[in-house]
C-alpha positions as CSV (number, residue, x, y, z in Angstrom):
1,X,0.0,0.0,0.0
2,X,1.3,3.4,-1.0
3,X,1.1,6.5,1.1
4,X,-0.8,9.2,-1.0
5,X,1.8,11.8,0.2
6,X,4.4,10.2,-2.0
7,X,3.1,11.9,-5.1
8,X,3.5,15.6,-6.0
9,X,0.1,17.1,-6.8
10,X,-1.1,20.4,-8.2
11,X,-4.7,21.6,-7.6
12,X,-6.1,23.7,-10.5
13,X,-9.1,25.9,-10.9
14,X,-10.1,27.9,-13.9
15,X,-12.5,30.8,-14.4
16,X,-13.9,31.5,-17.8
17,X,-15.4,34.2,-19.9
18,X,-18.9,32.6,-20.2
19,X,-18.6,32.1,-23.9
20,X,-19.1,28.8,-25.7
21,X,-16.7,27.2,-25.9
22,X,-15.4,28.9,-22.7
23,X,-12.1,30.6,-22.7
24,X,-9.8,31.1,-19.8
25,X,-9.8,34.3,-17.8
26,X,-8.2,33.2,-14.6
27,X,-6.2,30.2,-13.6
28,X,-4.8,29.2,-10.2
29,X,-2.5,26.3,-9.3
30,X,-1.8,25.1,-5.7
31,X,0.9,22.5,-5.1
32,X,0.6,19.7,-2.6
33,X,4.0,18.3,-1.7
34,X,4.5,15.7,1.0
35,X,0.8,16.2,2.0
36,X,1.4,19.9,2.6
37,X,-0.7,22.5,0.8
38,X,1.6,25.2,-0.8
39,X,1.0,28.7,-1.9
40,X,-1.2,29.4,-5.0
41,X,0.2,30.7,-8.3
42,X,-2.4,32.7,-10.2
43,X,-2.7,34.1,-13.7
44,X,-5.3,36.5,-15.0
45,X,-5.4,36.4,-18.8
46,X,-7.1,38.3,-21.6
47,X,-9.5,36.0,-23.4
48,X,-10.1,36.1,-27.1
49,X,-13.8,36.9,-26.6
50,X,-15.2,39.3,-24.0
51,X,-16.4,38.2,-20.5
52,X,-20.1,37.9,-20.5
53,X,-22.2,39.7,-17.9
54,X,-23.3,36.3,-16.5
55,X,-19.7,35.2,-15.9
56,X,-18.8,38.6,-14.5
57,X,-21.7,38.2,-11.9
58,X,-20.2,34.9,-10.8
59,X,-16.5,35.6,-10.5
60,X,-16.4,39.4,-10.6
61,X,-13.6,39.7,-13.2
62,X,-14.4,42.5,-15.7
63,X,-13.3,43.1,-19.2
64,X,-11.5,46.3,-18.0
65,X,-9.4,44.2,-15.7
66,X,-8.2,41.8,-18.4
67,X,-7.9,44.4,-21.2
68,X,-4.1,44.8,-20.6
69,X,-3.5,41.4,-19.2
70,X,-1.2,38.8,-20.8
71,X,-2.7,36.4,-23.2
72,X,-2.6,32.7,-22.3
73,X,0.1,32.3,-24.9
74,X,2.3,34.7,-22.9
75,X,2.0,32.6,-19.7
76,X,1.7,29.1,-21.3
77,X,5.3,28.1,-20.6
78,X,4.9,29.0,-16.8
79,X,1.6,27.1,-16.7
80,X,3.2,24.0,-18.3
81,X,6.0,24.1,-15.7
82,X,3.5,24.3,-12.9
83,X,1.5,21.3,-14.3
84,X,4.6,19.1,-14.5
85,X,3.6,16.9,-11.5
86,X,2.6,13.3,-10.7
87,X,-1.1,14.2,-10.4
88,X,-3.6,17.0,-11.0
89,X,-6.5,17.7,-8.7
90,X,-9.7,19.7,-9.4
91,X,-13.3,19.8,-8.3
92,X,-15.4,18.6,-11.2
93,X,-12.1,18.0,-13.0
94,X,-13.3,17.4,-16.5
95,X,-14.1,21.2,-16.8
96,X,-10.6,22.3,-15.7
97,X,-8.8,19.6,-17.6
98,X,-10.8,20.3,-20.7
99,X,-9.9,24.0,-20.7
100,X,-6.2,23.2,-20.1
101,X,-6.1,20.6,-22.9
102,X,-7.7,23.0,-25.3
103,X,-5.3,25.9,-24.3
104,X,-2.1,23.8,-24.1
105,X,-2.6,21.7,-27.2
106,X,-0.1,18.9,-26.9
107,X,0.0,18.9,-23.1
108,X,-0.3,15.4,-21.6
109,X,-2.4,15.5,-18.5
110,X,-1.1,13.6,-15.6
111,X,-3.2,11.3,-13.4
112,X,-6.3,13.2,-12.2
113,X,-8.1,13.1,-8.8
114,X,-11.5,14.7,-9.0
115,X,-12.6,15.9,-5.5
116,X,-16.2,15.9,-6.6
117,X,-16.1,12.2,-7.4
118,X,-14.0,11.5,-4.4
119,X,-16.4,13.3,-2.1
120,X,-19.4,11.4,-3.5
121,X,-17.6,8.1,-3.0
122,X,-16.0,8.8,0.4
123,X,-18.8,10.9,2.0
124,X,-22.0,9.1,1.0
125,X,-25.2,10.7,2.1
126,X,-23.8,14.3,2.1
127,X,-26.6,16.7,1.2
128,X,-24.6,18.5,-1.5
129,X,-21.2,17.9,-3.1
130,X,-20.9,21.5,-4.4
131,X,-17.5,22.9,-3.5
132,X,-19.1,25.7,-1.4
133,X,-21.1,23.3,0.6
134,X,-18.1,21.0,1.3
135,X,-16.0,24.1,2.3
136,X,-18.7,25.0,4.8
137,X,-19.2,21.4,6.1
138,X,-15.5,21.0,6.8
139,X,-14.6,24.6,7.6
140,X,-12.0,24.7,4.8
141,X,-11.9,28.5,4.4
142,X,-10.4,29.1,7.9
143,X,-7.5,31.5,7.9
144,X,-7.5,32.3,4.2
145,X,-6.4,35.7,3.2
146,X,-9.3,38.1,3.3
147,X,-8.8,39.1,-0.3
148,X,-9.6,35.5,-1.5
149,X,-13.2,35.1,-2.5
150,X,-15.3,32.2,-3.6
151,X,-15.6,31.7,-7.4
152,X,-12.1,33.1,-7.9
153,X,-9.5,30.7,-9.0
154,X,-7.1,31.2,-6.1
155,X,-9.7,30.7,-3.5
156,X,-11.3,27.7,-5.2
157,X,-8.0,26.0,-5.8
158,X,-6.9,26.5,-2.2
159,X,-10.1,25.2,-0.7
160,X,-10.0,22.3,-3.2
161,X,-6.5,21.5,-2.0
162,X,-7.7,21.5,1.6
163,X,-10.6,19.3,0.6
164,X,-8.3,16.8,-1.1
165,X,-6.1,16.6,2.0
166,X,-9.2,16.2,4.2
167,X,-10.5,13.4,2.0
168,X,-7.1,11.7,1.6
169,X,-6.7,11.6,5.4
170,X,-5.2,8.3,6.3
171,X,-6.2,6.6,3.1
172,X,-3.7,5.0,0.8
173,X,-3.1,6.0,-2.8
174,X,-4.8,2.8,-3.9
175,X,-7.9,3.7,-1.9
176,X,-8.0,7.2,-3.5
177,X,-7.6,5.8,-7.0
178,X,-10.5,3.3,-6.6
179,X,-12.9,5.7,-8.2
180,X,-15.8,4.6,-10.4
181,X,-15.8,6.3,-13.8
182,X,-18.7,8.4,-15.0
183,X,-21.3,9.4,-12.6
184,X,-23.9,12.1,-12.6
185,X,-23.2,15.8,-13.1
186,X,-26.1,17.0,-10.8
187,X,-23.8,19.3,-8.8
188,X,-21.5,20.1,-11.7
189,X,-20.8,23.8,-12.0
190,X,-20.6,25.5,-15.3
191,X,-17.4,27.2,-16.3
192,X,-17.7,30.9,-15.9
């Protein structure tokens, strides 16, 4: 049995512009090394299409804020370096992974741990598996910097990292990997 702490992880969260297909506006990555949650790295980028009013209401990022930001191409090399780990973690991971694959082209995604699927499997009977509900249930936002807000990539990546560490607990890597594939998307958030 392998200790889950033996892998190096990065937790990612993306915020989008609300267009279809969604384009990246903000990305955060939080390392977990030796079971310890590290500091977030964050990028705000200028999308190819404007941010919709709906997306703006969710994450609060305006078109004015991104008007002079780097494009994703400007930061892609940094992002690739950050994603060079044993495993990637995200809540409702198919959304984040999909955006990263689209933006990074030939990037090969490492092993993925989806905290939404893990929570459903390891916490049966929980009333909601939405990230905000799980953060409240396990008090995962304690002692975060006051400028970090829900639905922003830095906040969501940090609380997802804390959620993963909470779920991993004393479990082995094999127990965490024993995830059924598929599943419903009833609590799946849209990309904003």
